[in-house]
N, C-alpha and C positions, 0 to 999 in steps of 0.2 A: 699410669705406670711410669716408673722412673728407671733410667739406665745410666750407668756411668760411662764417661767418655772423656776425650781430651779436646781442648780448644786448639785452634791453629797455633797459639803461642806455647802450647805444651803443658798448660795447666789442666789438672783433672777437674771435671765438673759434672754435676748431675744434670742429665737432660730429661725433660718431660716428654715422653713418647705418647703421642695421642692415639689411643686405641678407641677413642670415643666415636669418631665419624664413621657411622655405618649407614650405607645407602640402602634403601628399601628395608628398613628394620621391621622384623616380624613376618616378612615374606619368606617363601621357601628358598629363594635365592637372595642372600644377603651379601653385599659388597663391603669389604673393610678397606679403608684408605690409610696408607702409611706414608709419612713424609720423610725425606732424606735430603741432606745437604752435601754437595760434593766437597771433598777434602783434597787439596792439591798434593799433600804428602802421600796420601793413599794412592792417588793417580800415578805419582812418580814411582812408588814401590811396585805397583802392578805393571807399569811399563818395563821396569827393570826385570821383574819376574818373567814377563813375556819374552824379553830379549834372551834371558838366560835359559828359558825352556824352548827356544827356537820357535816361538809362536804358538806352542801348545796351550798356554794359558789363555790366549786370545780365542782359540778354538773352543775351549771350555766355556768361556764367557759368552760365546756366540750360541752355544747349545743351551746354556742356562742363564738367561738375561737377569734373573733375580740375583744370581751370584755376582754378576757384574756390578749391580747396584750395591750389594752388601759390601763388596771389596773396595769400591771407589767412594762410598758415601757413609756418612754418620747419621743416625736417627735424629730427628728434630721435630718440633711442632710443624703442623701443616702451613702455618703462616710464613715460616722461614724457609720452607722446602723449595728446592729447585728441581727435585726429582720425586715423583709420586709413584708408589706401587699400589696396585689395586688387586685385592684378593677376593675372589668370588667363592662363596660356599654354596654348593648345590645339594640340598637335602633331598630333592626330588629324584636325583640320580641314585641315591642310596635306597630310596623306597622302591624304585624300579628294580634294582638288583635283588632286593629281598623278595619281591613278588615272583621273580623268575625262578628262584630256588625252591 
């Protein structure tokens, strides 16, 4: 999967976002791994937004850590990532909910 983004120099570039790495493929619980690279410009903008919102933005990022990663980092291949998000899909939870109803 490809996404468009900007390099630190400000040039637009297509990034290859790896959706390939899936841990425990075929199991009821599959884990997807996403790589992100920290961008200093984004960090500076988030710091400015936090100051202007009197810390409310920091509180939101505390409640939603994935939003913190999305705001501070850009998607990149796992090789180049300095931040990794792990998403777990639990299909057995959905099956349990269906059996209860």
